[in-house]
C-alpha positions as CSV (number, residue, x, y, z in Angstrom):
1,M,10.7,12.4,-3.3
2,A,13.9,10.0,-2.6
3,P,14.2,6.5,-4.0
4,E,14.4,5.5,-0.9
5,K,11.6,6.7,0.4
6,L,9.1,6.1,-2.3
7,T,10.8,2.1,-2.1
8,Y,9.7,2.8,1.5
9,M,6.5,3.5,1.3
10,A,5.7,0.9,-1.4
11,N,7.0,-1.8,1.1
12,Q,4.7,-0.5,3.3
13,I,1.8,-1.0,1.3
14,A,3.5,-4.7,0.3
15,G,3.7,-5.2,3.9
16,F,0.0,-4.6,4.9
17,F,-1.3,-7.1,2.1
18,K,1.5,-9.5,2.8
19,H,-0.9,-12.4,4.7
20,K,-3.7,-12.3,2.1
21,P,-3.1,-14.8,-0.9
22,Q,-0.5,-13.6,-3.8
23,E,-2.9,-12.9,-6.8
24,E,-5.0,-10.8,-4.1
25,A,-2.1,-9.3,-2.4
26,V,-0.7,-8.1,-6.0
27,A,-4.0,-6.4,-6.9
28,G,-4.2,-4.8,-3.9
29,I,-1.0,-3.0,-3.8
30,A,-1.8,-2.1,-7.5
31,K,-5.1,-0.9,-6.7
32,H,-3.9,1.2,-4.1
33,I,-0.8,2.5,-5.6
34,N,-3.3,3.4,-8.6
35,D,-5.9,5.2,-6.2
36,F,-3.8,7.1,-3.6
37,W,0.2,7.7,-5.6
38,E,-0.2,10.8,-8.0
39,P,1.3,10.9,-11.0
40,R,4.8,12.0,-10.3
41,M,5.2,9.1,-7.7
42,R,4.0,6.4,-10.3
43,L,6.7,7.4,-13.1
44,Q,9.3,7.2,-10.3
45,L,8.2,3.8,-9.1
46,F,8.6,2.3,-12.8
47,D,12.1,4.1,-13.3
48,I,13.1,2.2,-10.2
49,V,11.4,-1.1,-11.4
50,K,13.5,-0.5,-14.6
51,G,16.7,0.3,-12.8
52,G,16.5,-3.4,-11.0
53,G,14.1,-2.3,-8.3
54,K,16.5,-2.4,-5.8
55,G,14.8,-3.0,-2.0
56,L,11.8,-3.4,-3.4
57,N,9.2,-6.2,-1.8
58,P,8.9,-8.6,-4.7
59,L,5.0,-8.1,-4.6
60,V,5.4,-4.7,-5.5
61,L,7.4,-6.2,-8.4
62,K,4.6,-8.3,-9.4
63,A,2.2,-5.5,-9.2
64,E,4.3,-3.2,-11.4
65,P,2.1,-4.9,-15.1
66,S,-1.0,-3.2,-13.0
67,I,-0.2,-0.3,-12.5
68,R,-1.3,2.5,-14.5
69,R,1.5,4.5,-16.0
70,P,0.9,8.2,-16.6
71,A,1.0,10.0,-19.6
72,K,4.7,12.1,-19.5
């Protein structure tokens, strides 16, 4: 998947939670990604974050440590 598309999708999730308290939003983003994103998508998200997280909503960046890292 194109990194821009994955970034867009992650930011859509963050947008859904943006009106929640930050702690709740971060937990909700991580839960959604853990529950619904396949391992390849999560690995690609980690690569985007490792590359500086360009374009990612700050809430997604805060949720990243709570996202399960799949085995390679």
